[in-house]
N, C-alpha and C positions, 0 to 999 in steps of 0.2 A: 494308370498304366497297369491294368490288371494282368494281362498276359505277359507283357515284357518283363515284369518283375519276377516271373517264375522261370525265365529263361537264363540259365547260367552257362549254357553251352549249346551248340547245335543239336546235341542229343535231346535236350528238352524241347527244342523246336520241332523235331521229328515226331514227338509224341502228340502234337496237335493235329487236328484235321485240316485238310486243304481249305475248307471254308473259314477257318479261323485265321489263316495267314494274312489276308488283307488287313485285318485288325492289328496284327503284329506290325505290319509295315507302317500303318498309320501311327502307331505308338512310337515307332522308331523316328518317324518324321517329327512328331511332337517333341520327342526327347532332343533331337538335333536343334530344333527351333529354340528350345529352352536353353540349351547349353551354349550354342553359338550366340544367342541373344545376350547372354551374360558375359561370355568370355571372348567372343570373336572367333574367326576361323573360316575354313572353307565351308560353304553353305549350299548354294544352289545345286551343285553337282551331287552332293550327298542326298539331298531330298529326291533327286531324280532317280537315283540308283537303288533306293530302299527296297522296292518290290523285287527287282532283279536279284538283289543280294539275298533276300528271304528265300526266293525260289532256288537259288544255287545251293544254299546250305541245307535246304529241305531235301534236295535230290541227290546230293553228293556227300561223301564223308571226307572232309578235307584234312583229317588226320592221316589218312592213307592216300587219298587223291591229292592233286596239286592245284592250287588256286593262285594265279599270278595276276596282279593288278597293274594296268598301265595307268599313267598319271595317278600316282598313289593318293592324291588328295581326296579321292572318292571312296575312301575306306572307312568312314565313320560308321555306317550301318554294319559293316563287317566286324568292326571292333565291338560294337554293342552286342552282337550275337555270339561272339567268341569269348565271353567271360569278362569283358572290360566295361560293362555298362556302369557299374558302381563307381568307376574311376573317370568317367567321361568329363566330370567337372574339372579335372586336372589337365585336360588336353591342351597341349602347346605351352603349358606352364612349367617352370623349372621343377624337375623331379617328377613330373606327371607324364601322362601319355603323350606320345608323339602324334603330330597331325598327319603322319604318313605311316604305312606299314613298317613295323620295326621287328627285326629278328630277335631283339633283346626282350620284347614284351610277350610274345606268344608263339607257340609252335605252329599256329595257323598263318603266321606271316613268314613268307619264304625269302623275301628280299627287302632291304631298305630301299623304297622306291620313291623318288621325287622328280625324276626326269621322264618325259614322255617317249613313247616309241619302243620301249624295251621288252614288253611282256611277251610278244609273239616269239621273238628270238630266244629268250630265256625259257619259254615254255617248250620250244623245240628241243633245246638243250636238255631239259629235264625229261622229256619224252624219250630221247635217245639214251640219256643216262640211266633211266629206270629200265629201259629195254636191255641195255648192256649188263645191268646188275641183276637181271632176272626178277624185277619187281613189276607187278601188274597193277600199276596206278594210273587212274585216269588223270588227264591234264586239261585244265581250263585256263584260258587267258581272256581277261575282260579288258577290252580296248575302248576307252571312252574319251570324251571331250576333244574330239577331232584329232587325236594322236595317230589315227590310221594314216594321215597324210605324211607322217614323218618318214624320212628315207629309210631308217632302220626298220620300221614296221614293214615297209614294202620288201626289203631284203629278207625279212623273216617270212613273209608270205611266199616269196619265191622258194625258200627252203622248205616251208611247210608242205608244199605240193609233192615233195619227194618222200614223205613219210608213208609207211605202210601199216600204220597203227592208229589208235584213237588219238585225236587232238581236237578239242572244241575251242574255237575262237569266237568270242561273243563281241560283236560290233555294237557297242552301246551308242546309238546314233541319236543325239539330242539336238542336232542342228548347230550346236555351239561348241566351240573349243573353250578356251578361257575368254576369248572374244568370239565374235561370230566366225563360223568356219570359212576358210578361204580356199580357193583353187578349184580346178576342174573336177576332182573327185568329189569334193563337197557339193558342188553344183549338181553332179550326176545323182548323188544320193538324195539331194533335195527334190529333184524331179521325180525320182522313184517314189519318195515318201508322199509327195503331193499329188500323185497320180489319182485321177477320179475313180480308178478301179482298185485303189488300195483296200478299201473296206471289203470289196468282193474277194480279193486275194486272202485277206485275213479270215474271212468267214470260211473260205475253202480250206485254209490251213486248219482252222478249228475243227472242221468236219473230218479231215483226212488224218491229221497227225495222231490223235488219240487212238485211232484204230490200227496204227501200225504195229506189227510185231517187233519185239526188241532185237531179235537176231534173225538171220536168214536172208535169202535173196529177195523175198517179198519186200523187205524194208527198202532195199536199194531200188527195186523196180518202182515202188510207190513214190519214193522221194524224187527219183529221176523224172517221173511223170509230172509231179508237182513242180519241180524245178523248171522243166521245159515249158510248162504252161505259163509260169511267171515270166520266163525269159521271152517267150513269144509275144506276150501281151504288153509287157512294160519295158523291159530292158534286154534286147536281144544280144548285147555284147557285154554281159556282166564280166567285169575284170577278174573277179574271184574265180569264176569257172575257167577262164583262160589260163589261170595259174595252177590248175589241177586241184582245186578245192571244191567240195560240195557246198553249194550255197542254199540256205533256207531263209525265207523271210521276205519282207519285213513282218514282224509280229509286234503286238502291243506289249511294251515292256512294263505296263502297269496292270495287266490282266494276269494275276498270279495263277489262277487255276489253269489257264492256257499255257503260261510259262512252264508250270510244273509238268504238264502233259508233254510239251515239246522237249524240255530238258531230259525227261525220262526216255523219250523216244530216241533222242540223239546221243545220249551219254555213252553208249556202248558201240556206236558205229566205228568200225575199224578202218577209218580213213579220216583225213582232216576235214572238218566241217566249219564253215562260217555261218553263224546264226546272227542275222541282222535284227536287232531289237530297237524299236523306236521308243524313246523315253522323253520326258519333258524336264528340262533343267529348271529346278525351282518348284517342282510338283509339291503341292500341299501348302504353299505360302504364296498367296496371290501376288504380293508385291515382288517376290523373287521371280515368279513365273513371268511377270510383266517386264522385268529388267534383269535377266539372268546374268548379264555381264557385270552389272554393278554389284550384284550379290554373289559373284563367284567366290571371292574371299572378302570377308567384311569385318569391320570393327563391331564391338558390341552395339546392340540396338534395342530400341523400345518400340513396341507396336501398340498403338492406341487408336481406337475407332477406325481401324483399317489403314492407318497411316504409320509409316515407319520413320523413326528419327534415329540416325546414326550418332554414336558417340563422337563428339567433335574432337579433333586433334588439338594439340597445344601449340601449334605454330605451322609455318609453311614447310612443306616437305622439300627435300632435295629434288625429288622427281618433278614437282611443280616448278621449282626454281630453274631446273634444266629446260623444261619445255617453254617457259616464259622467255628464257634467254635465246633459245633456238628460234622461236617465232620472231623475236626482234631482229635477229640476223637475217632470217628469210625475207623479211619485209624489204630489205635493200639488196639482197643477193638472190637473184632468181634461179641460180644453179643449185641451191640447197634442196635436197630431196631426202625426206625422212622415211625410215622403214624400221619395222620390228618383226619379231618372230613369234606371233601369237599372243603378244602382250601389249595391245594398244592402250589399255587403261592403266596397267601396271607401270608402264614406262612414261605415261603422260602424253603419248602421241595421239590419243584421241582428241586432245585439245588442239594439237597442231593440225590434224585432219579437218577439224571444223573451220580453221582459218585458211588452210591450203589443201582442199580436197584433191586437187590434181597433182600434188607434190608430196603425197604420203601413201604408204602401202603397208598393210599387214600381210606378210607372206604366209602366215600360219606357223604351226609348230614345226619349223624347218630351218634351224639356225644356219646350217651349212649352205642351204640354197639361198638364204637371205644374204649371206656374205658374198657369194658368187654373183648374185644379181647386182649387188653394190659395186663389185669389181668391174662388171660389164658397163655399168652406168658411168663409173669414173673414167673408164677407157674412152668414153664418148664425150667427156668434158663436164659431166655433172659433178656436184660435190655431195655424194651420198653420206648420210649420217645414220649409222646403225645403232639404235637404242636397244640393248640386250642386257639382261641380268648377267652378272659375272658368272654365276654357276652354269648358265645356259650357253654363254659364249665358249666355254670349254668344248662344247659339242662341235664347234666350227674351227677348232685350232688349225686343222690342216688347210682349210680354205683361206684362213687369215694368212697363213704362210705362203701357200702356192699361188693363189690368185690375187692377193693384195700385196704382201710384202715383197715377194720375188719379182713382181711386175712393176713395183714402185708406184702403185696407184694411191692417190690421196683420199682414202676412205677414213672417215672419222668414226671411232667406236666410243659411244657414250655408255659406260658400264655402270648400270644401276645395281643396287644391292651388293656393293663391294664390301668385303669384310663380314663380320658376324651380323646375322639378320634377325635375331630374336626367335619368335615362335616357330618359324619354319625349320629351324635347327640344321643338323649336319648335312641334310640333302641339299640345302640351299645356301650355305655360307659361301661367300665369294672370296676364297683365300689363295687362289692360284694364278690369277690373271697377270700379276706383275712377273711371276716366275717364268711363265711360258711366252709372254709377249716381249720381254726385254731381250730375249735371245734372237729376235728377228731383226735383221739389218734394216736400218733407216726407220724403225718404229720409234715414235716419240711417245713417252708415257708421262701423263700429268695427273695431279690430284689437287684440287682446290681445297682450301680450308673453310671457306665461307661463300656466300652467294656472290659478292662482287668478284671474287676470284674465279668462280664458276663461269660467270659472264665473260671475264677476260680470257679464260682458257679456251672457251668455245670460239671466241672471236679470233684468237691466235691460231687455233687448230685449223680453222677454215682458210687460213692464208698459207698453210704449209703445202709443200709440193710432195710430201710423203704421207704415209699413214700415221695416224695418231690415236691414242686412247686416253679418255678422261674417266677416272673412277670416282664414285661418290656413294655414300652409304644409304641404307634404308633408315632414315631419321629425319628430324626437323633441322633446318639450317640454323646455325647459331647466329647470335648478334654479330653483325659485320664489324670488322676491324677498320680503323681509319687508314687513309692513304694507301689504297690498293693500286699499285703501279701495274701497267700493262705487262703481260708475260713476254719474256725474252728467252730464246732457246737456251735451256740448260742453266738458267740463272735463278738462284734461290733468293729468299727474302728473310733477313734477320729480324726477329721479333723482340729479342731481349739479349742484352749483353751480360756476360758473366765470366769470372776468372777461374772458378774452381772446377767447372765441368761444362760440357756442351751437350744439349739434346738436339739431335737432328731428327726432325719429325716430318712425316709424309701425310699430306691431306688433312683430314679433320683432326688427326692426332696432334697437330701443331697447337691448336688451342688448348687441348688437354695438357700438353707439355708445358704450356705457359702457366696453367693453373698449378702444375706440379712444382714449377720453379718458385712460385709464390709460397707454396708450403715449405719448400727447402729454405727460403729466405728467412723464415721464422727460426730455423736452426742455424742461421748465419752462414749458409752456403750460397755463394754467388754462382748461379747456373745460367748460362746462355741458352737461348732457344732459337733454332733456325727452322723456318718453314721451307722445306726443300723444293716444293712445287714440281720438280721433275725426278722421276726414278731413272729416266733415260732421255737425254744424256745427263749424267751426274755432273753437278757443279763442282769442278775440281778445285776451284778457289775456296769454296765452302769447306771441302774436305781438308785441304791444306791448313786452313785457319783453325778448324776444329781440333786437329791433332797436334797443333803447334806446341812444342815443348813437352810432349808426352802427356798432355792433359787427358783426363777421363772423357770418353765420348760414348754416348748411348744413342742408339737409333730406335725410333718408335714407328710402328705401322700397324694398320688393321689388315694384316695379311700374314701368311705363313712366314716364319723366320727363315725357312729354307728357300733360297732363290729370290727373295724379295728385295725391298729397298735397302735393308740393312746389309744384305749380302753384297749388293752393288757398291755400297759405301766401303765395306771391308776390302773388296777386290780392288777398288780404286786406290785406297790408302796403301795397300800392299804394293801395287804397281808403282806408286810414287815413292816407295821406300820410307813411308812414315811409320812411327812407332805405334803399334796396335796392341800393346800389352794390357792397356787399361781401356778395354772396349767391350761393349755388350750390346746385344740386340733384343728388343722387345717386340713381340708379335704373337700370332697364334702358334701354339706348340706344334712341332712337326711329327709328333708321335702319338697323337690321339685326336679324336673328333670332339668338337664342342657340342654338347647337348642343347636342346631347345630350352627356351626361357626368355627373359627380357634381354634386350640388347645391352642395357646398362649392367645387368647382372653378368652377362657374358664377358663384357669388357673388364669388369672387376675380377672375374674368375681367372682371366689370362694375364692380369697385371698391367693392363694398359689404360686403366682409369687414372685419375690424377694421383690418388694415394699410392697405387701400384708403381707408377713411374717414379714418384718421389722416393719410395722405399728402395727401388732398384738403383737410382742415382746415389743415394746415401751409402748403400753397400759398396758401390764401385769406388766412390771417393775415399771411403775409409778403409779400403783394402779388404773387405769381407770376401768370403769364398765364392766369387763369381769367376768362372774360367773365361778367358778371352774368347770372344765370339759366341758365347752361350747366351740364350735369352734369360733374363732375370727371373722370369716366371717359372723357370724349370724346377724350382723347389716345390712347386705346387703340382707338378705334372708327373703322373705315375710312369714308371718305365714301360717300354714297349712289351706287350704281353706276348712273349714267345710261345707259350703253351697254346694260347688261342690261335696264333698265326699258324702253328704246325698241326693243330688238331684236325681230325677228319669229320 
């Protein structure tokens, strides 16, 4: 890595000749292959965007100009070029680099970005903000992995057309989202890209663009001529042009000299421009190029003789357990229809689609649209199942309320990646779903503690006449407990009896609570454990029994302590007039974000591993300083940073 080792900032990159840049890009790909092969992480998208990233940092100065990333997982080359190459081995590890842009890491990162569709709108905001503050900064938004189909992206495009200043939107078109791109826009781009005259257009652009002056009317005349030629021969109704944006492309996103010429020609155009760049997801790794969806985000791997072996997991995942259970139900229930929002592999629905291709749909990165389609199907008698990560379901909260809950439609939400998620960190933790869903009338909230309970919860949910949600973590399923009874609405399950205190646990935390009770038994504390099963409706008999006689009660959940299961228990106990002086909640702190690392490490950090739960119960029983209603992990949690919150 001769050239890359000499690059500590984009300033060093600019000292190279254009002819050296392809070698830099290849060294970046080699570095990513090495790091992800050993550590795991987002892979194929980062290989595909390496050349484009080199070109951007060569042509712009992003200490004064603005670079915004959509789908932030494509930021690895950007990190390598902005002084973080030496720390790439720590990516996604506790205390190491984030797998996404991070404002705490570098002044080159402007937003912590983990959700798709945001870059165009935030870029417009920065363009208008800089204009208002009399700063002359160029603004660039890189939109990739099919996030252009997101509704917020289109809203941004609509606003972009109103700008009267520079804004460059780069459409990094690699045919793929996280899964294969979905919808009419994706199909239109595919037709454009696959046109037999694509090479002719590319050659025309190579001839014309380098000769364009950087300013003046000649630039607009020439670009307009090129634009009209492309529109007339390939796509006469380009949607971008109709929204008031200058459209250029498509160009080869791996031809760095041409990229540099094009970026230099466009960077000072004083109107919004969309540059359509064609890249290959997985470029530089034949196996990833062949299976870009499989290698979107990957575990560590070994390559030998051109064959790739992924590091095997240590058990069956909750995701796999979910899809197995859903397939079993669909075998006998022909009304079941599964859908996801751009995550067929991540949610397991690719397996469902193999078995029921006519009863499964990936809507693309459009969670709000996914939920509304589900509502429409439910209205017609289908039983739609939306498998969406907890962090992404937040994007459809209004649709869950307006089109599902308000209408009383029986849509099932299977919420993957609930709780802390490990290496993806703060942008992906699922810590809000209970809080915003339990306020919706007639919504039933469930969380199984093992695979048999997951099967029973899905079976029960498909019989409900109202909406429901089932949450489960990004983890392996534990060993099943015996005697799993069918689910009954609002009925909990006692796992262990005890007289000194009671732990009310939600979901997978129930098994951890049982381990904590065994630790406490060594200290001669008799602690009961209840698997709540439901956060809504709450089992009132469970609550009454737990608080009987003023005994200590502690709730445990892999969710924020604000508005979650523990809050529901406290509200119920208060309504029932029960004594709550010796009560505490354990969960994610409500005053800070949890950094990336291992899931087990994160659970220990916030005090909901077995040792943390045991310590919290011990304090509560012996009257240590835990205020009623506070989570026991609060002693590990720094106070809210007022200075940072108020700083400009």
